[in-house]
C-alpha positions in Angstrom: 108.0 121.2 104.4 105.3 123.7 105.6 105.7 124.8 109.2 103.0 125.4 111.8 102.6 128.8 113.4 104.0 127.8 116.7 107.2 126.2 115.5 110.5 127.7 116.6 113.2 128.4 114.1 116.5 127.1 115.5 119.8 128.5 114.3 122.3 127.2 116.8 124.6 124.3 116.0 124.5 123.0 119.6 121.2 123.2 121.5 121.5 122.8 125.3 118.8 122.7 127.9 119.9 125.3 130.5 117.7 125.6 133.5 119.2 127.7 136.3 119.5 126.1 139.6 120.7 127.4 143.0 124.2 128.8 143.0 124.1 129.7 139.3 124.7 126.1 138.1 122.8 124.8 135.1 121.0 121.4 134.8 123.5 120.6 132.1 126.4 121.2 134.4 124.8 119.4 137.3 123.5 116.3 135.6 125.3 113.6 133.8 123.2 112.2 130.8 121.6 108.8 131.3 121.8 108.2 127.5 123.5 109.6 124.5 122.6 108.7 120.9 125.4 109.2 118.3 124.9 108.9 114.5 124.8 110.7 111.2 121.1 110.0 110.6 119.4 112.0 113.3 116.2 113.6 111.9 115.2 116.2 114.4 112.0 117.5 112.6 113.0 121.0 113.8 112.8 123.7 111.2 116.2 125.4 110.7 118.2 122.4 111.9 120.0 121.2 108.8 121.0 117.6 108.1 124.4 116.8 109.7 124.2 119.7 112.3 123.0 117.2 114.9 125.0 114.0 115.3 124.3 113.3 119.0 121.4 113.6 121.5 121.8 113.5 125.3 118.9 112.3 127.5 118.5 112.9 131.2 115.5 111.2 132.8 112.4 111.8 130.7 113.8 114.8 128.8 116.2 115.6 126.1 119.1 117.3 127.8 121.1 118.5 124.8 121.5 118.0 121.0 124.4 118.9 118.8 127.6 117.6 117.3 128.9 114.3 118.8 132.3 115.8 119.7 130.5 118.3 122.0 127.7 116.1 123.4 130.0 113.2 124.2 132.0 115.5 126.6 128.9 115.4 128.8 129.0 111.7 129.5 129.8 110.1 132.8 130.6 106.6 134.0 126.9 105.8 134.1 126.0 107.2 130.7 124.9 104.6 128.1 126.1 105.5 124.6 124.0 104.2 121.7 126.0 104.1 118.4 123.4 104.3 115.7 125.6 103.4 112.7 123.5 103.6 109.6 120.3 103.6 111.6 118.1 106.7 111.9 116.8 108.4 115.0 113.5 110.3 114.8 111.0 111.7 117.3 108.5 109.0 118.5 105.6 108.7 116.1 102.3 110.2 117.2 99.0 108.4 116.4 96.8 111.3 115.1 93.6 109.3 115.2 92.5 105.8 116.2 90.7 103.7 118.7 93.2 102.2 121.2 90.6 100.4 123.3 89.1 98.8 120.2 92.6 97.7 119.1 93.0 96.1 122.5 89.6 94.3 122.4 90.0 93.1 118.8 93.2 91.2 119.6 91.1 88.7 121.4 88.4 88.4 118.7 88.1 86.4 115.4 90.0 88.3 112.7 88.1 88.2 109.4 90.5 90.7 107.6 91.5 90.3 104.0 95.1 90.5 102.7 97.5 92.0 103.4 96.2 92.1 107.0 94.5 88.7 107.1 93.6 85.8 104.8 89.9 86.1 104.2 88.9 86.2 100.5 85.3 85.0 100.5 82.1 84.6 102.5 82.9 80.8 102.6 86.1 81.7 104.4 84.1 83.7 107.0 81.7 80.8 107.6 84.6 78.3 107.8 86.5 80.5 110.4 83.4 81.0 112.5 82.8 77.2 112.6 86.4 76.6 113.4 86.3 79.1 116.3 83.2 77.4 117.8 84.8 74.0 117.5 88.3 74.8 118.7 87.2 76.9 121.6 84.2 74.6 122.4 82.0 77.7 122.7 78.7 76.8 124.5 75.4 77.2 122.6 73.9 80.6 123.2 77.2 82.4 123.7 78.0 85.3 121.4 80.5 84.8 118.6 82.1 88.1 117.4 84.2 88.6 114.4 85.8 91.7 113.1 87.4 93.2 109.9 85.5 91.6 107.0 85.7 93.7 103.8 83.0 93.2 101.2 85.1 95.1 98.6 87.7 92.3 98.8 85.4 89.3 99.0 85.0 87.1 95.9 81.2 87.6 96.2 81.6 91.5 96.3 78.9 91.7 99.0 78.3 91.7 102.7 77.6 88.3 104.4 73.9 88.0 105.2 72.0 86.4 108.1 71.6 83.3 105.8 75.3 83.1 105.3 76.1 83.4 109.0 73.4 80.9 109.9 75.5 78.3 108.0 78.1 78.8 110.7 75.7 78.3 113.5 72.0 78.8 114.3 72.6 78.0 118.0 75.0 80.9 118.7 74.3 84.5 118.1 76.9 85.7 115.6 77.9 89.3 114.8 80.7 90.2 112.3 81.8 93.8 112.1 82.7 95.4 108.8 86.3 96.7 108.4 85.1 100.3 108.4 83.4 99.9 111.8 80.3 101.5 110.2 78.4 98.3 109.4 77.8 94.8 110.8 76.2 91.6 109.8 74.2 89.4 112.2 72.8 85.9 112.0 69.1 85.1 112.7 69.6 84.4 116.4 71.5 87.6 116.9 68.7 89.5 115.1 66.1 87.8 117.3 67.9 88.6 120.5 68.3 92.2 119.4 64.6 92.5 118.7 65.2 93.5 115.1 62.5 92.2 112.7 60.3 93.2 109.8 58.4 95.8 111.9 61.6 97.5 113.2 61.9 101.0 111.8 65.3 102.4 110.6 66.8 104.5 113.5 67.8 108.1 112.8 71.2 108.0 111.2 71.1 104.4 110.3 69.6 101.7 107.9 68.5 98.2 108.5 69.0 96.5 105.2 66.1 94.3 104.0 65.7 91.1 102.0 64.7 92.0 98.4 61.0 92.5 98.1 60.5 92.2 101.8 60.7 94.1 105.1 62.5 91.2 106.7 66.1 92.2 107.7 68.8 90.6 105.7 71.2 90.9 108.6 73.3 93.9 107.5 73.1 97.0 109.7 74.4 100.4 108.8 75.6 103.1 111.2 73.3 103.7 114.2 71.3 100.6 113.4 74.2 98.7 114.9 73.3 100.2 118.3 70.7 97.4 118.9 73.5 94.8 119.1 76.0 94.0 121.8 79.5 95.4 121.5 82.7 93.4 121.1 83.6 93.6 124.8 80.2 92.4 126.1 81.5 89.1 127.3 85.0 90.3 128.5 85.8 90.9 132.1 87.5 94.0 133.4 90.6 92.0 134.0 90.6 90.7 130.4 90.3 94.3 129.0 93.1 95.6 131.3 95.4 92.7 130.1 94.5 93.4 126.5 95.2 97.1 126.9 98.7 96.3 128.3 99.4 94.1 125.3 98.1 96.7 122.9 100.6 99.3 124.3 103.4 96.9 123.3 101.8 96.5 119.9 101.8 100.3 119.3 105.3 100.6 120.6 106.4 98.0 118.0 105.3 100.4 115.3 107.4 103.3 116.8 104.4 105.0 118.4 104.8 106.9 121.6 101.5 108.8 121.8 98.2 106.9 121.1 94.7 108.2 120.5 91.8 106.4 122.1 88.7 107.9 120.4 85.0 107.3 121.0 85.2 106.4 124.7 82.6 107.0 127.4 83.1 109.2 130.4 83.0 106.2 132.6 85.7 104.4 130.6 87.9 107.5 130.7 87.5 107.9 134.5 88.3 104.2 135.1 91.3 104.2 132.8 92.7 107.4 134.3 92.5 105.7 137.7 94.1 102.5 136.4 97.0 104.6 134.9 97.4 106.5 138.2 98.0 103.2 140.0 100.0 101.5 137.2 101.5 104.2 134.9 101.3 103.5 131.2 104.5 102.9 129.2 103.4 105.3 126.5 100.9 108.1 126.4 97.2 107.6 125.6 94.9 110.6 124.8 91.2 109.8 124.9 88.3 111.6 123.3 84.8 111.2 124.8 82.1 110.2 122.3 79.7 113.2 122.2 76.9 111.9 120.0 74.9 110.0 122.7 75.4 112.5 125.5 72.7 114.8 126.7 73.4 118.5 126.7 73.8 118.4 130.5 76.2 115.5 130.3 78.2 117.2 127.5 78.5 120.4 129.5 80.0 118.4 132.3 82.8 116.9 130.2 86.2 118.5 130.9 89.6 117.8 129.2 92.9 117.1 131.0 95.8 119.5 130.3 98.2 117.1 132.2 98.7 113.4 132.0 97.9 111.1 134.9 100.2 108.1 134.6 100.4 108.5 130.9 96.6 109.0 130.3 94.6 112.1 129.7 91.2 113.1 128.2 92.0 115.3 125.1 88.4 116.5 124.4 85.3 115.2 122.7 84.5 113.5 119.4 81.4 113.7 117.1 80.6 111.3 114.3 78.8 113.1 111.5 78.6 110.4 108.7 79.8 107.0 107.7 82.6 105.6 105.6 83.5 105.7 101.9 84.5 102.0 101.9 81.1 101.2 103.4 79.5 103.6 101.0 77.9 105.6 103.8 80.0 108.7 103.5 77.5 111.6 103.2 78.0 113.4 99.9 76.6 116.5 98.2 76.7 114.8 94.7 75.5 111.2 94.1 77.7 108.2 94.2 78.7 106.7 90.9 78.1 103.3 92.4 76.1 103.1 95.7 75.1 100.2 97.9 72.7 97.5 96.6 69.1 98.7 96.3 70.0 102.4 96.1 69.2 104.5 93.0 71.3 106.9 91.1 70.4 109.8 93.4 72.1 108.2 96.4 74.3 110.5 98.5 74.2 108.6 101.8 73.1 110.4 105.0 74.2 112.1 108.2 74.7 109.7 111.1 74.1 112.6 113.6 71.7 115.5 113.4 73.6 118.4 111.8 71.7 121.1 113.7 72.3 119.3 117.1 76.0 119.3 116.3 76.1 123.0 115.4 74.2 124.0 118.5 76.8 122.3 120.7 79.9 124.0 119.3 79.7 127.5 120.9 79.8 126.2 124.4 82.6 123.6 123.7 84.8 126.1 122.0 84.3 128.9 124.5 85.2 126.4 127.3 88.3 125.4 125.4 87.3 121.8 124.9 89.1 120.4 121.9 86.7 118.9 119.3 87.2 116.1 116.8 84.5 115.4 114.2 84.5 112.4 112.0 83.5 113.6 108.5 84.3 111.7 105.4 81.9 113.0 102.7 81.9 116.6 101.6 78.4 117.2 102.9 79.5 116.0 106.4 82.7 118.0 106.1 80.6 121.2 105.4 78.5 120.6 108.5 81.7 120.3 110.6 83.1 123.5 109.1 79.8 125.4 109.5 79.6 124.4 113.2 83.0 125.8 113.8 82.5 129.0 111.7 79.2 129.7 113.4 80.6 129.2 116.9 83.6 131.4 116.1 81.1 134.1 114.9 79.3 134.1 118.3 82.3 135.7 120.0 85.9 135.2 121.0 87.1 131.6 121.4 90.5 130.3 122.5 92.9 128.6 120.1 90.7 125.6 119.3 92.5 123.5 116.7 89.3 121.6 115.9 90.0 118.5 113.8 88.1 117.0 110.9 88.8 113.3 111.3 89.3 111.6 107.9 88.3 114.6 105.6 88.7 112.2 102.7 86.3 113.8 100.2 87.1 117.4 101.0 86.7 119.8 98.2 89.3 122.5 97.4 87.0 125.3 98.6 86.6 123.4 101.9 90.3 123.3 102.4 90.3 127.1 102.1 87.6 127.3 104.8 89.6 125.0 107.1 92.5 127.4 106.8 90.2 130.4 107.4 88.7 128.9 110.6 91.8 127.2 112.0 90.5 123.7 111.4 93.0 120.8 111.1 92.3 118.0 108.7 93.5 114.6 109.8 93.6 112.6 106.5 92.9 108.9 106.4 95.9 108.5 104.2 96.0 104.7 104.0 92.9 104.7 101.8 94.6 105.0 98.4 96.1 101.5 98.9 93.4 99.7 100.9 90.3 101.1 99.1 91.5 103.3 96.3 90.3 101.0 93.5 86.9 100.7 95.3 86.7 104.5 95.6 87.1 104.8 91.8 84.0 102.7 91.4 82.1 104.6 94.1 83.0 108.1 93.2 84.5 108.1 89.7 88.0 109.0 88.8 88.0 112.7 89.5 86.6 112.5 93.1 88.6 109.4 93.9 91.9 111.1 92.8 91.3 113.8 95.4 90.8 111.4 98.3 92.8 112.7 101.3 94.2 115.8 99.5 97.3 116.2 101.6 99.5 117.9 99.0 96.8 120.5 98.4 96.9 121.1 102.2 100.7 121.5 102.0 100.5 124.0 99.2 97.8 126.0 101.0 99.9 126.0 104.2 97.2 124.1 106.2 98.5 122.2 109.3 97.4 118.5 108.8 98.0 115.1 110.1 97.6 111.5 108.7 96.4 108.4 110.5 95.6 104.7 110.3 92.3 104.7 112.2 93.3 101.5 114.0 91.8 98.9 114.4 90.4 99.5 110.9 94.0 98.8 109.7 96.9 98.0 112.0 98.8 101.0 113.4 101.7 100.5 111.0 103.2 103.9 110.7 105.8 103.0 108.0 103.0 101.7 105.7 101.0 104.9 106.4 104.0 107.0 105.5 104.6 104.9 102.3 101.0 105.2 101.1 100.9 109.0 101.8 104.0 109.4 99.7 103.2 106.9 96.9 99.4 106.7 96.7 99.5 103.4 94.9 96.3 101.2 94.9 96.2 97.4 95.2 96.0 97.2 91.4 99.1 99.4 90.9 97.1 102.5 89.9 98.5 105.8 91.2 95.5 107.5 92.8 95.8 111.3 92.3 99.6 111.6 91.7 99.3 115.3 92.3 98.3 114.6 95.9 101.5 112.7 96.8 103.4 114.4 99.5 107.2 114.4 100.3 108.7 112.1 102.8 109.5 115.0 105.0 105.9 116.3 104.9 104.7 112.8 105.7 107.1 112.5 108.6 106.0 115.9 109.9 102.4 114.9 109.9 103.1 112.0 112.3 105.6 113.8 114.5 105.6 117.6 115.0 102.4 118.2 113.1 100.5 115.6 115.2 102.0 117.1 118.4 100.5 120.5 117.2 97.1 118.8 116.8 97.3 117.7 120.4 98.5 121.1 121.7 101.7 119.3 122.6 104.2 120.8 120.2 106.2 122.3 123.0 106.7 118.9 124.6 106.8 116.4 121.7 107.2 115.9 118.0 110.8 117.0 117.5 114.3 116.3 118.9 115.3 119.5 120.7 116.5 120.2 124.2 113.8 120.3 126.8 111.3 118.1 125.0 110.2 114.6 126.0 112.7 111.9 125.2 110.4 110.0 122.9 112.2 108.4 120.0 112.0 105.7 117.3 115.1 104.1 115.8 114.6 103.0 112.2 116.8 100.5 110.3 117.4 103.0 107.5 117.0 106.7 106.9 113.5 107.3 105.3 114.8 110.4 103.6 117.4 108.5 101.7 115.7 105.2 100.6 113.7 104.9 97.4 110.1 105.8 98.3 108.9 102.4 97.1 110.8 100.9 100.0 109.5 103.1 102.8 107.1 100.5 104.3 109.9 97.9 104.4 112.0 100.0 106.8 112.0 98.1 110.1 111.4 99.6 113.6 114.5 98.8 115.6 113.7 100.3 119.0 111.2 102.7 120.6 111.8 105.0 123.5 109.2 106.6 125.6 110.2 109.2 128.3 113.8 108.1 127.9 113.1 104.4 128.5 113.2 101.6 125.9 109.6 100.2 125.5 110.2 98.1 122.4 113.2 96.3 120.9 113.1 94.2 117.7 
């Protein structure tokens, strides 16, 4: 396992948190642990702590008080100490969501799910139409009220295409209908929704987006790419503030059920961040949420006013800003330097997609953000977009000294080897979208050809080059299932059983690192989270089996038994 520059090498067998108090007493001496975990499968994720050297962990309040051998740690217990015997179960640091959209996950739980297997059951456009009709009938939705569906995947539909306005009109012509693609980078709308959005034959494509047209006509066919979606209402347009607050609380429990103790909430507005911070102050969150403000639509003045939080307020903080530079490979809108092998309908053999945000505008904004120490995430899937992200950072670094920035390329799926070298040179962290080999690996082989598809999310190349990296689910695109993410990163097996780029498989330990200590490093929180060592946050996940000892093909089947955040149980199976 490659280590990050800030990791501490630990040589002691027993690691105790000793904080001097008045009279020369230590916290260890003064405080009886609230909780002690005992077992032979404690995976600390600390470099230098060998397997078997830690068989117990003591917790006091929100912090890890001590780790070491059970015979030593159990001497600390008092009458009130709860002792958890792990047996064959494994204790790990709580999982850290390196990238996702928490607010969208919350909203989507109340919307019509149009996902294909293994997430949902939709396999055809007929299924989509049937489910839309059923939704209208069962919920007795009044005419004129918006119907919103999410998660359809054209690559998995029998028709191998997006639903059009004509398809959606079969569900209803009296309700505006919008269905969002699984990638989040396209949507399809029926005729009434198009009419209400003012999108017609004379509507020009917006910068960074495309309105798809009926063949031989300028009339929209209902499918919108990227910024063209901006003309349509969002998924929360008919939800009350109380509804959204309730859905967020439910979503916290959902994340905890996957062993996650730190969540990312990307692409939020300043207003949303301010409101959620205040909500968290009044009603603290069970697990941490780190939000990133969407920078694309902000004016220079508004962006200059954005600050990030170095401390949590009730479990919430703003971690920085996020740019979106291109689209998605599964939607065939990832911006490439070389043409797609197979592009979207109507595109010729020179198609490379396009930027969804002005590259020069992005680059011009980097120097101020980096000098102010504002962490920057940039969504970039295609190698052309990745190069824009790298160039923005390298040019900003060249203007003068900047603090430790740890800028993150979100997804970095079609990164070239030379770009990985540039990431290392400029201190950029790739966060790989490592569920893609299973969910869309076969689709990528058609889109990009075998060679480029095999290098999707090149995590092992990052390991070999010593580049800090993370992996993520990008929920709600797929559920925040961390064991499935771990399994796909390790096995890289597609739906058809093809191994996509076997040389880019990573070890189980490297995969675990990328969702624990590596992810904590991405968030500038490696001194507080990500490993089991005295003094850090008492965030844990208990797994049914030790992931380092099972056959890699069984990783995704390992159950989450219990999740602890700040020393408190927040989920039990």
